[in-house]
C-alpha positions in Angstrom: 12.9 35.3 46.8 11.2 34.8 43.1 11.2 36.6 40.2 8.5 39.2 39.4 6.6 37.7 36.1 6.1 40.4 35.4 8.7 41.8 34.5 10.3 39.1 32.5 7.4 38.9 29.8 8.0 43.0 29.5 11.8 41.4 28.9 9.9 38.8 26.1 8.1 41.3 24.9 10.4 44.6 24.6 13.3 41.5 23.4 10.5 40.4 19.9 10.2 43.8 19.4 14.1 44.9 19.1 14.3 42.0 16.7 11.6 43.6 14.8 12.6 47.1 14.2 16.4 45.7 14.0 15.8 44.3 11.5 13.6 46.7 9.1 15.8 49.5 10.2 19.0 47.3 8.9 17.3 46.3 5.9 15.4 49.8 4.8 19.6 51.0 5.1 20.0 47.9 3.2 18.0 48.2 0.7 18.2 52.2 0.5 21.4 53.2 0.9 23.1 50.5 0.5 21.9 49.2 -2.8 20.1 52.9 -4.2 16.9 51.6 -4.9 14.3 53.1 -5.5 16.3 55.5 -8.4 16.1 59.2 -7.6 14.5 60.9 -10.6 17.1 62.7 -12.5 19.8 61.3 -10.4 22.6 58.9 -10.7 22.5 55.5 -8.9 24.6 55.3 -5.5 25.8 52.5 -4.3 27.6 52.9 -1.0 29.4 49.7 0.7 29.9 50.9 4.5 25.3 50.7 4.1 25.8 47.6 2.9 27.8 45.9 5.5 26.3 48.1 8.5 22.6 47.5 7.2 23.5 43.4 6.8 24.8 43.5 10.0 22.4 45.4 11.7 19.6 43.2 9.7 21.9 40.2 11.1 21.5 41.7 15.0 17.8 41.7 14.7 17.5 37.9 12.7 19.5 36.8 15.6 17.2 38.6 18.6 13.9 37.8 16.9 15.8 34.3 17.0 16.7 33.3 20.8 14.5 31.2 22.9 12.0 33.4 25.5 13.7 33.8 28.7 11.8 33.3 31.7 14.0 32.7 35.2 11.0 32.7 37.0 9.7 29.4 35.3 12.9 27.9 36.1 15.3 29.1 33.6 18.9 29.0 34.6 21.8 30.2 32.4 22.1 33.3 30.2 19.4 34.2 27.8 22.1 33.2 24.3 22.7 29.3 26.0 21.7 27.4 23.0 22.2 24.4 24.3 19.6 25.7 27.2 16.6 23.7 27.5 12.5 24.2 27.8 9.6 23.3 27.8 7.4 24.5 25.0 6.4 28.4 24.9 4.8 31.5 23.5 6.9 33.1 21.8 6.2 36.6 22.4 6.4 36.0 26.1 7.7 32.5 27.2 4.7 31.0 28.9 4.1 27.9 28.8 1.3 27.0 25.8 -1.7 24.7 27.5 
């Protein structure tokens, strides 16, 4: 029984959207709460080490999701999606469809 290609296209799209959202959320937390920018008028600038670390980790996690290769077992991919040695033919970044 072959996996449904529509489900794996949706998986890859959701993975990209998760990466974009996590990268943006981590960047916002890092800049606004961690660095205290932009400063609130009339208030002293505050910086938070916890927000710097947490925002940086969330941002790096989001970038990691964005750098993953598309995973499509219906097109013959085997192994885990996180395997850096998994070879693949050229595919579209969003859905994993073959190019060409």
